[in-house]
N, CA, C and O atoms as CSV, one atom per row, in Angstrom:
chain,resi,resn,atom,element,x,y,z
A,1,UNK,N,N,13.737,-17.659,64.862
A,1,UNK,CA,C,13.404,-18.769,63.623
A,1,UNK,C,C,12.326,-19.653,64.139
A,1,UNK,O,O,12.622,-20.816,64.415
A,2,UNK,N,N,10.949,-19.172,64.320
A,2,UNK,CA,C,9.878,-19.971,64.450
A,2,UNK,C,C,10.043,-21.447,63.478
A,2,UNK,O,O,10.387,-21.698,62.323
A,3,UNK,N,N,9.538,-22.305,64.789
A,3,UNK,CA,C,9.508,-23.740,64.313
A,3,UNK,C,C,10.831,-24.467,64.336
A,3,UNK,O,O,10.854,-25.685,64.159
A,4,UNK,N,N,12.028,-23.713,64.564
A,4,UNK,CA,C,13.203,-24.610,64.614
A,4,UNK,C,C,13.501,-25.034,66.106
A,4,UNK,O,O,13.331,-24.419,67.159
A,5,UNK,N,N,13.946,-26.151,65.871
A,5,UNK,CA,C,14.763,-26.972,67.201
A,5,UNK,C,C,15.793,-26.184,67.485
A,5,UNK,O,O,16.401,-25.827,66.476
A,6,UNK,N,N,16.367,-25.632,68.866
A,6,UNK,CA,C,17.375,-24.997,69.453
A,6,UNK,C,C,18.367,-26.168,69.653
A,6,UNK,O,O,17.924,-27.305,69.815
A,7,UNK,N,N,19.548,-25.950,69.647
A,7,UNK,CA,C,20.903,-26.677,70.171
A,7,UNK,C,C,21.100,-26.122,71.294
A,7,UNK,O,O,20.998,-24.896,71.326
A,8,UNK,N,N,21.390,-26.752,72.363
A,8,UNK,CA,C,21.655,-26.291,73.692
A,8,UNK,C,C,22.841,-26.631,74.310
A,8,UNK,O,O,23.229,-27.799,74.320
A,9,UNK,N,N,23.615,-25.502,74.958
A,9,UNK,CA,C,24.775,-25.613,75.783
A,9,UNK,C,C,24.138,-25.227,77.079
A,9,UNK,O,O,23.216,-24.432,77.260
A,10,UNK,N,N,25.008,-26.155,78.209
A,10,UNK,CA,C,24.861,-25.727,79.329
A,10,UNK,C,C,25.769,-25.148,80.190
A,10,UNK,O,O,26.622,-25.825,80.764
A,11,UNK,N,N,25.651,-23.828,80.346
A,11,UNK,CA,C,26.963,-23.617,81.154
A,11,UNK,C,C,26.128,-23.153,82.469
A,11,UNK,O,O,25.075,-22.535,82.309
A,12,UNK,N,N,26.592,-23.449,83.727
A,12,UNK,CA,C,26.502,-22.959,85.008
A,12,UNK,C,C,24.912,-22.951,85.014
A,12,UNK,O,O,24.142,-21.990,85.039
A,13,UNK,N,N,24.678,-24.194,84.986
A,13,UNK,CA,C,23.184,-24.373,85.216
A,13,UNK,C,C,22.316,-23.735,84.333
A,13,UNK,O,O,21.127,-23.974,84.543
A,14,UNK,N,N,22.638,-22.803,83.170
A,14,UNK,CA,C,21.807,-22.196,82.582
A,14,UNK,C,C,21.738,-22.593,81.115
A,14,UNK,O,O,22.786,-22.657,80.472
A,15,UNK,N,N,20.516,-22.874,80.524
A,15,UNK,CA,C,20.493,-23.134,78.923
A,15,UNK,C,C,20.583,-22.063,78.089
A,15,UNK,O,O,19.812,-21.128,78.306
A,16,UNK,N,N,21.428,-21.979,77.089
A,16,UNK,CA,C,21.422,-21.112,76.188
A,16,UNK,C,C,21.829,-21.511,74.906
A,16,UNK,O,O,22.730,-22.328,74.717
A,17,UNK,N,N,20.947,-20.750,73.692
A,17,UNK,CA,C,20.888,-21.537,72.806
A,17,UNK,C,C,22.148,-21.090,71.662
A,17,UNK,O,O,22.142,-19.923,71.270
A,18,UNK,N,N,22.872,-21.732,71.310
A,18,UNK,CA,C,24.066,-21.202,70.234
A,18,UNK,C,C,23.674,-21.466,68.913
A,18,UNK,O,O,23.884,-20.601,68.062
A,19,UNK,N,N,23.204,-22.390,68.648
A,19,UNK,CA,C,22.689,-22.333,67.017
A,19,UNK,C,C,21.411,-23.427,67.049
A,19,UNK,O,O,21.495,-24.606,67.391
A,20,UNK,N,N,20.170,-22.692,66.588
A,20,UNK,CA,C,19.113,-23.207,65.872
A,20,UNK,C,C,19.522,-24.609,64.999
A,20,UNK,O,O,20.626,-25.082,64.729
A,21,UNK,N,N,18.409,-24.978,64.740
A,21,UNK,CA,C,18.604,-27.018,63.982
A,21,UNK,C,C,19.084,-25.704,62.295
A,21,UNK,O,O,19.986,-25.928,61.488
A,22,UNK,N,N,18.361,-24.770,62.281
A,22,UNK,CA,C,18.631,-24.751,60.638
A,22,UNK,C,C,20.079,-24.132,60.656
A,22,UNK,O,O,20.820,-24.550,59.766
A,23,UNK,N,N,20.563,-23.269,61.463
A,23,UNK,CA,C,21.925,-22.902,61.517
A,23,UNK,C,C,22.896,-24.125,62.071
A,23,UNK,O,O,24.086,-23.938,61.819
A,24,UNK,N,N,22.634,-25.154,62.672
A,24,UNK,CA,C,23.350,-26.610,62.999
A,24,UNK,C,C,23.668,-27.314,61.668
A,24,UNK,O,O,24.807,-27.590,61.293
A,25,UNK,N,N,22.445,-27.593,60.946
A,25,UNK,CA,C,22.370,-28.308,60.084
A,25,UNK,C,C,23.279,-27.391,58.510
A,25,UNK,O,O,23.919,-28.009,57.659
A,26,UNK,N,N,23.105,-26.124,58.517
A,26,UNK,CA,C,24.036,-25.692,57.712
A,26,UNK,C,C,25.718,-25.865,57.907
A,26,UNK,O,O,26.568,-25.968,57.023
A,27,UNK,N,N,25.893,-25.860,59.408
A,27,UNK,CA,C,27.247,-25.888,60.013
A,27,UNK,C,C,27.526,-27.544,59.767
A,27,UNK,O,O,28.712,-27.818,59.582
A,28,UNK,N,N,26.649,-28.589,59.746
A,28,UNK,CA,C,27.034,-29.642,59.186
A,28,UNK,C,C,27.328,-30.096,58.071
A,28,UNK,O,O,28.143,-30.985,57.824
A,29,UNK,N,N,26.551,-29.390,57.211
A,29,UNK,CA,C,26.906,-29.298,55.773
A,29,UNK,C,C,28.040,-28.821,55.109
A,29,UNK,O,O,28.569,-29.462,54.201
A,30,UNK,N,N,28.466,-27.692,55.519
A,30,UNK,CA,C,29.724,-27.133,55.563
A,30,UNK,C,C,30.805,-27.750,55.611
A,30,UNK,O,O,31.593,-27.919,54.680
A,31,UNK,N,N,30.915,-28.204,56.959
A,31,UNK,CA,C,31.896,-29.235,57.396
A,31,UNK,C,C,32.118,-30.497,56.388
A,31,UNK,O,O,33.140,-30.728,55.743
A,32,UNK,N,N,31.017,-31.193,56.406
A,32,UNK,CA,C,31.013,-32.021,55.451
A,32,UNK,C,C,31.679,-31.723,54.018
A,32,UNK,O,O,32.603,-32.454,53.662
A,33,UNK,N,N,31.291,-30.781,53.262
A,33,UNK,CA,C,31.987,-30.162,52.286
A,33,UNK,C,C,33.091,-29.477,52.319
A,33,UNK,O,O,33.520,-29.097,51.229
A,34,UNK,N,N,33.697,-29.200,53.296
A,34,UNK,CA,C,35.287,-29.057,53.558
A,34,UNK,C,C,35.620,-30.790,53.802
A,34,UNK,O,O,36.707,-31.149,53.350
A,35,UNK,N,N,35.220,-31.295,54.118
A,35,UNK,CA,C,36.096,-32.900,54.331
A,35,UNK,C,C,35.985,-33.248,52.982
A,35,UNK,O,O,36.975,-33.655,52.374
A,36,UNK,N,N,34.846,-33.131,52.421
A,36,UNK,CA,C,34.913,-33.885,50.615
A,36,UNK,C,C,35.975,-33.058,49.959
A,36,UNK,O,O,36.815,-33.682,49.312
A,37,UNK,N,N,36.099,-31.450,50.036
A,37,UNK,CA,C,36.889,-30.933,49.527
A,37,UNK,C,C,38.174,-31.434,49.936
A,37,UNK,O,O,38.923,-31.354,48.963
A,38,UNK,N,N,38.830,-31.963,51.037
A,38,UNK,CA,C,39.960,-32.056,51.662
A,38,UNK,C,C,40.476,-33.363,51.482
A,38,UNK,O,O,41.686,-33.552,51.362
A,39,UNK,N,N,39.422,-34.518,51.450
A,39,UNK,CA,C,39.322,-35.912,51.349
A,39,UNK,C,C,39.070,-36.424,50.205
A,39,UNK,O,O,39.489,-37.577,50.094
A,40,UNK,N,N,38.436,-35.919,49.126
A,40,UNK,CA,C,38.245,-36.468,47.757
A,40,UNK,C,C,37.379,-37.679,48.159
A,40,UNK,O,O,36.203,-37.644,48.520
A,41,UNK,N,N,38.217,-38.808,48.025
A,41,UNK,CA,C,37.403,-39.908,47.777
A,41,UNK,C,C,37.733,-40.788,49.450
A,41,UNK,O,O,37.459,-41.971,49.655
A,42,UNK,N,N,38.128,-40.198,50.080
A,42,UNK,CA,C,38.313,-40.811,51.657
A,42,UNK,C,C,39.018,-42.002,52.123
A,42,UNK,O,O,39.040,-42.554,53.223
A,43,UNK,N,N,39.564,-42.249,51.055
A,43,UNK,CA,C,40.525,-43.332,50.993
A,43,UNK,C,C,41.467,-43.649,52.059
A,43,UNK,O,O,42.186,-42.712,52.407
A,44,UNK,N,N,41.611,-44.698,52.616
A,44,UNK,CA,C,42.373,-44.746,54.165
A,44,UNK,C,C,41.900,-43.873,55.020
A,44,UNK,O,O,42.587,-43.295,55.863
A,45,UNK,N,N,40.538,-43.708,54.828
A,45,UNK,CA,C,40.155,-42.658,56.177
A,45,UNK,C,C,39.087,-43.237,57.060
A,45,UNK,O,O,38.319,-44.077,56.590
A,46,UNK,N,N,38.999,-42.884,58.180
A,46,UNK,CA,C,37.877,-43.137,59.119
A,46,UNK,C,C,37.737,-42.173,59.888
A,46,UNK,O,O,38.543,-41.329,60.281
A,47,UNK,N,N,36.158,-42.412,60.188
A,47,UNK,CA,C,35.685,-41.102,61.445
A,47,UNK,C,C,35.567,-42.259,62.713
A,47,UNK,O,O,35.327,-43.465,62.654
A,48,UNK,N,N,35.786,-41.541,63.647
A,48,UNK,CA,C,35.468,-41.933,65.138
A,48,UNK,C,C,34.914,-40.815,65.916
A,48,UNK,O,O,35.327,-39.666,66.072
A,49,UNK,N,N,33.644,-41.569,66.470
A,49,UNK,CA,C,33.028,-40.850,67.736
A,49,UNK,C,C,33.145,-41.174,68.587
A,49,UNK,O,O,33.188,-42.396,68.731
A,50,UNK,N,N,33.288,-40.228,69.831
A,50,UNK,CA,C,33.979,-40.723,71.478
A,50,UNK,C,C,32.645,-40.504,71.726
A,50,UNK,O,O,31.854,-39.596,71.468
A,51,UNK,N,N,32.576,-41.849,72.442
A,51,UNK,CA,C,31.395,-41.898,73.349
A,51,UNK,C,C,31.245,-41.429,74.683
A,51,UNK,O,O,32.281,-41.291,75.333
A,52,UNK,N,N,29.972,-41.110,75.308
A,52,UNK,CA,C,28.728,-41.010,74.318
A,52,UNK,C,C,28.427,-40.130,73.586
A,52,UNK,O,O,28.006,-40.482,72.484
A,53,UNK,N,N,28.525,-38.444,73.919
A,53,UNK,CA,C,28.152,-37.367,73.442
A,53,UNK,C,C,28.985,-37.130,72.258
A,53,UNK,O,O,28.691,-36.140,71.589
A,54,UNK,N,N,29.978,-37.861,71.873
A,54,UNK,CA,C,30.557,-36.774,70.457
A,54,UNK,C,C,29.958,-37.934,69.670
A,54,UNK,O,O,30.148,-37.691,68.478
A,55,UNK,N,N,29.274,-39.167,69.835
A,55,UNK,CA,C,28.481,-39.810,68.840
A,55,UNK,C,C,27.519,-38.855,68.146
A,55,UNK,O,O,27.556,-38.578,66.947
A,56,UNK,N,N,26.821,-38.477,68.868
A,56,UNK,CA,C,25.683,-37.504,68.590
A,56,UNK,C,C,26.299,-36.457,67.322
A,56,UNK,O,O,25.549,-36.232,66.373
A,57,UNK,N,N,27.542,-35.898,67.345
A,57,UNK,CA,C,27.879,-35.348,66.065
A,57,UNK,C,C,28.459,-36.174,65.239
A,57,UNK,O,O,28.600,-35.837,64.063
A,58,UNK,N,N,28.810,-37.149,65.600
A,58,UNK,CA,C,29.645,-37.911,64.542
A,58,UNK,C,C,28.907,-38.726,63.865
A,58,UNK,O,O,29.385,-39.148,62.812
A,59,UNK,N,N,27.831,-39.081,64.187
A,59,UNK,CA,C,26.583,-39.771,63.430
A,59,UNK,C,C,25.746,-38.643,62.291
A,59,UNK,O,O,25.226,-38.962,61.222
A,60,UNK,N,N,25.799,-37.575,62.766
A,60,UNK,CA,C,25.351,-36.310,61.898
A,60,UNK,C,C,26.289,-35.977,60.883
A,60,UNK,O,O,25.891,-35.544,59.802
A,61,UNK,N,N,27.590,-36.150,61.147
A,61,UNK,CA,C,28.728,-35.767,60.183
A,61,UNK,C,C,28.525,-37.056,58.905
A,61,UNK,O,O,28.295,-36.916,57.704
A,62,UNK,N,N,28.725,-38.364,59.757
A,62,UNK,CA,C,28.756,-39.502,58.825
A,62,UNK,C,C,27.486,-39.676,57.799
A,62,UNK,O,O,27.671,-39.972,56.619
A,63,UNK,N,N,26.065,-39.448,58.403
A,63,UNK,CA,C,24.664,-39.726,57.850
A,63,UNK,C,C,24.863,-38.589,56.562
A,63,UNK,O,O,24.675,-38.887,55.382
A,64,UNK,N,N,25.250,-37.332,57.009
A,64,UNK,CA,C,25.168,-36.248,55.922
A,64,UNK,C,C,26.207,-36.206,54.848
A,64,UNK,O,O,26.156,-35.599,53.778
A,65,UNK,N,N,27.457,-37.200,55.478
A,65,UNK,CA,C,28.542,-37.349,54.372
A,65,UNK,C,C,27.871,-38.492,53.396
A,65,UNK,O,O,27.902,-38.247,52.190
A,66,UNK,N,N,27.322,-39.610,53.792
A,66,UNK,CA,C,26.389,-41.116,53.255
A,66,UNK,C,C,25.763,-39.964,52.243
A,66,UNK,O,O,26.214,-40.141,51.111
A,67,UNK,N,N,24.994,-39.005,52.302
A,67,UNK,CA,C,23.896,-38.743,51.759
A,67,UNK,C,C,24.190,-37.852,50.874
A,67,UNK,O,O,23.139,-37.702,50.252
A,68,UNK,N,N,25.134,-37.025,50.341
A,68,UNK,CA,C,25.781,-36.140,49.711
A,68,UNK,C,C,26.626,-36.909,48.802
A,68,UNK,O,O,26.748,-36.576,47.623
A,69,UNK,N,N,27.355,-38.168,49.425
A,69,UNK,CA,C,28.266,-38.885,48.425
A,69,UNK,C,C,27.554,-40.273,47.846
A,69,UNK,O,O,28.157,-41.010,47.067
A,70,UNK,N,N,26.307,-40.526,48.279
A,70,UNK,CA,C,25.495,-41.356,47.889
A,70,UNK,C,C,26.002,-42.678,48.632
A,70,UNK,O,O,25.214,-43.605,48.442
A,71,UNK,N,N,26.810,-42.930,49.216
A,71,UNK,CA,C,27.558,-44.254,49.950
A,71,UNK,C,C,28.296,-43.707,50.871
A,71,UNK,O,O,28.385,-42.482,50.954
A,72,UNK,N,N,28.938,-44.542,51.705
A,72,UNK,CA,C,29.996,-44.577,52.827
A,72,UNK,C,C,31.266,-45.071,51.849
A,72,UNK,O,O,31.522,-46.224,51.503
A,73,UNK,N,N,31.857,-44.049,51.570
A,73,UNK,CA,C,33.051,-44.906,50.988
A,73,UNK,C,C,34.299,-45.095,51.677
A,73,UNK,O,O,35.369,-45.318,51.110
A,74,UNK,N,N,34.068,-44.963,53.366
A,74,UNK,CA,C,35.164,-44.677,54.612
A,74,UNK,C,C,34.409,-45.617,55.694
A,74,UNK,O,O,33.217,-45.898,55.574
A,75,UNK,N,N,35.125,-46.025,56.642
A,75,UNK,CA,C,34.966,-46.623,57.845
A,75,UNK,C,C,34.407,-45.456,58.954
A,75,UNK,O,O,34.718,-44.272,59.085
A,76,UNK,N,N,33.566,-46.207,59.601
A,76,UNK,CA,C,32.775,-45.261,60.875
A,76,UNK,C,C,32.749,-46.046,62.211
A,76,UNK,O,O,32.014,-47.033,62.244
A,77,UNK,N,N,33.390,-45.758,63.201
A,77,UNK,CA,C,33.409,-46.129,64.405
A,77,UNK,C,C,33.118,-45.415,65.707
A,77,UNK,O,O,33.194,-44.190,65.802
A,78,UNK,N,N,32.737,-46.318,66.839
A,78,UNK,CA,C,32.824,-45.338,67.938
A,78,UNK,C,C,33.567,-45.908,69.053
A,78,UNK,O,O,33.717,-47.115,69.244
A,79,UNK,N,N,34.044,-44.923,69.811
A,79,UNK,CA,C,35.455,-45.263,70.685
A,79,UNK,C,C,34.754,-44.744,72.100
A,79,UNK,O,O,34.204,-43.644,72.134
A,80,UNK,N,N,34.810,-45.599,73.248
A,80,UNK,CA,C,34.631,-45.495,74.919
A,80,UNK,C,C,35.914,-45.130,75.326
A,80,UNK,O,O,36.841,-45.939,75.320
A,81,UNK,N,N,36.029,-44.008,75.666
A,81,UNK,CA,C,37.119,-43.380,76.546
A,81,UNK,C,C,36.539,-43.088,77.724
A,81,UNK,O,O,36.534,-41.873,77.923
A,82,UNK,N,N,36.060,-43.710,78.563
A,82,UNK,CA,C,35.395,-43.738,79.668
A,82,UNK,C,C,36.776,-43.841,81.039
A,82,UNK,O,O,37.008,-43.042,81.946
A,83,UNK,N,N,37.436,-45.082,80.706
A,83,UNK,CA,C,38.532,-45.361,81.993
A,83,UNK,C,C,39.754,-44.417,81.565
A,83,UNK,O,O,40.585,-44.225,82.453
A,84,UNK,N,N,39.965,-43.844,80.414
A,84,UNK,CA,C,41.046,-43.048,80.532
A,84,UNK,C,C,40.939,-41.533,80.701
A,84,UNK,O,O,41.809,-40.682,80.515
A,85,UNK,N,N,39.659,-41.393,81.102
A,85,UNK,CA,C,39.321,-39.912,81.417
A,85,UNK,C,C,40.205,-39.649,82.678
A,85,UNK,O,O,40.528,-40.551,83.452
A,86,UNK,N,N,40.635,-38.111,82.849
A,86,UNK,CA,C,41.370,-37.351,84.042
A,86,UNK,C,C,40.396,-37.476,85.208
A,86,UNK,O,O,40.848,-37.319,86.342
A,87,UNK,N,N,38.995,-37.765,85.021
A,87,UNK,CA,C,38.299,-37.190,86.387
A,87,UNK,C,C,37.673,-38.341,86.655
A,87,UNK,O,O,36.661,-38.249,87.349
A,88,UNK,N,N,38.203,-40.021,86.075
A,88,UNK,CA,C,37.619,-41.277,86.580
A,88,UNK,C,C,37.412,-41.576,87.741
A,88,UNK,O,O,36.493,-42.280,88.159
A,89,UNK,N,N,38.448,-40.943,88.490
A,89,UNK,CA,C,38.211,-41.589,90.198
A,89,UNK,C,C,37.816,-40.442,90.943
A,89,UNK,O,O,37.856,-40.664,92.153
A,90,UNK,N,N,37.423,-39.216,90.621
A,90,UNK,CA,C,37.102,-38.496,90.942
A,90,UNK,C,C,35.708,-38.110,91.225
A,90,UNK,O,O,35.395,-37.162,91.945
A,91,UNK,N,N,34.826,-38.960,90.573
A,91,UNK,CA,C,33.454,-39.085,90.932
A,91,UNK,C,C,32.639,-39.597,91.924
A,91,UNK,O,O,33.041,-40.692,92.318
A,92,UNK,N,N,31.518,-39.150,92.534
A,92,UNK,CA,C,30.994,-39.391,93.457
A,92,UNK,C,C,30.380,-41.091,93.136
A,92,UNK,O,O,30.386,-42.079,93.870
A,93,UNK,N,N,29.936,-40.922,91.889
A,93,UNK,CA,C,29.322,-42.115,91.661
A,93,UNK,C,C,30.302,-43.109,90.384
A,93,UNK,O,O,31.147,-42.489,89.738
A,94,UNK,N,N,30.147,-44.300,90.171
A,94,UNK,CA,C,30.767,-44.785,88.840
A,94,UNK,C,C,30.668,-44.333,87.604
A,94,UNK,O,O,29.469,-44.430,87.342
A,95,UNK,N,N,31.336,-43.804,86.495
A,95,UNK,CA,C,30.940,-43.710,85.395
A,95,UNK,C,C,30.531,-44.987,84.251
A,95,UNK,O,O,31.374,-45.795,83.862
A,96,UNK,N,N,29.486,-44.997,83.925
A,96,UNK,CA,C,29.210,-46.182,83.045
A,96,UNK,C,C,29.937,-45.973,81.704
A,96,UNK,O,O,30.133,-44.894,81.143
A,97,UNK,N,N,30.267,-47.090,81.329
A,97,UNK,CA,C,31.597,-47.369,79.970
A,97,UNK,C,C,30.256,-47.542,79.072
A,97,UNK,O,O,29.204,-47.945,79.567
A,98,UNK,N,N,30.396,-47.196,77.692
A,98,UNK,CA,C,29.913,-47.318,76.612
A,98,UNK,C,C,30.295,-48.371,75.843
A,98,UNK,O,O,31.308,-49.011,76.126
A,99,UNK,N,N,29.475,-48.687,74.714
A,99,UNK,CA,C,30.428,-49.860,73.573
A,99,UNK,C,C,31.192,-49.037,73.072
A,99,UNK,O,O,30.970,-47.832,72.954
A,100,UNK,N,N,32.428,-49.792,72.643
A,100,UNK,CA,C,33.393,-49.290,71.696
A,100,UNK,C,C,32.817,-50.372,70.222
A,100,UNK,O,O,32.847,-51.598,70.122
A,101,UNK,N,N,32.428,-49.543,69.439
A,101,UNK,CA,C,32.286,-50.355,67.912
A,101,UNK,C,C,32.887,-49.839,67.023
A,101,UNK,O,O,32.494,-48.918,66.308
A,102,UNK,N,N,34.321,-50.622,66.978
A,102,UNK,CA,C,35.050,-50.239,65.442
A,102,UNK,C,C,35.725,-51.525,64.931
A,102,UNK,O,O,36.749,-52.079,65.331
A,103,UNK,N,N,34.765,-51.893,63.808
A,103,UNK,CA,C,34.651,-53.258,63.554
A,103,UNK,C,C,36.162,-53.588,62.530
A,103,UNK,O,O,36.650,-54.643,62.124
A,104,UNK,N,N,36.627,-51.945,62.350
A,104,UNK,CA,C,37.875,-52.219,61.456
A,104,UNK,C,C,39.072,-52.249,62.082
A,104,UNK,O,O,40.076,-52.512,61.420
A,105,UNK,N,N,39.173,-51.943,63.662
A,105,UNK,CA,C,40.098,-51.929,64.261
A,105,UNK,C,C,40.807,-53.357,64.361
A,105,UNK,O,O,41.851,-53.485,65.001
C-alpha cells in the first residue's frame, strides 16, 4: 500500500510491519463500533490507558469514539503502573514514572 504509514512491532531487534496505517485505522474503527454495540450510551463507563505506551492506543480509541458519537459520554484517564511492574528492580537503570491522570478517581 503506497503512502500508508506502517505500524511496527519490534521482535528480537528486527522491525516487522503487522498493520499498515489504513488497516490499523480500520481495526480501531471496528473496535469502537463493537464498544458502541456493547455499551450503547457508556453510562458508568470509563476508559483507562496504561502509561506510557498503552496511552497511544487508548488515545486513538477515545478520540475515535468522540468523533463517532459526536461527544465524549464517558470518563477517560491514564494510569501509571511503573512501580507495580514485576521487572521494576531488575533493570540496570531506574524506570521513569509517568503521570497518572484520572481526575474522576
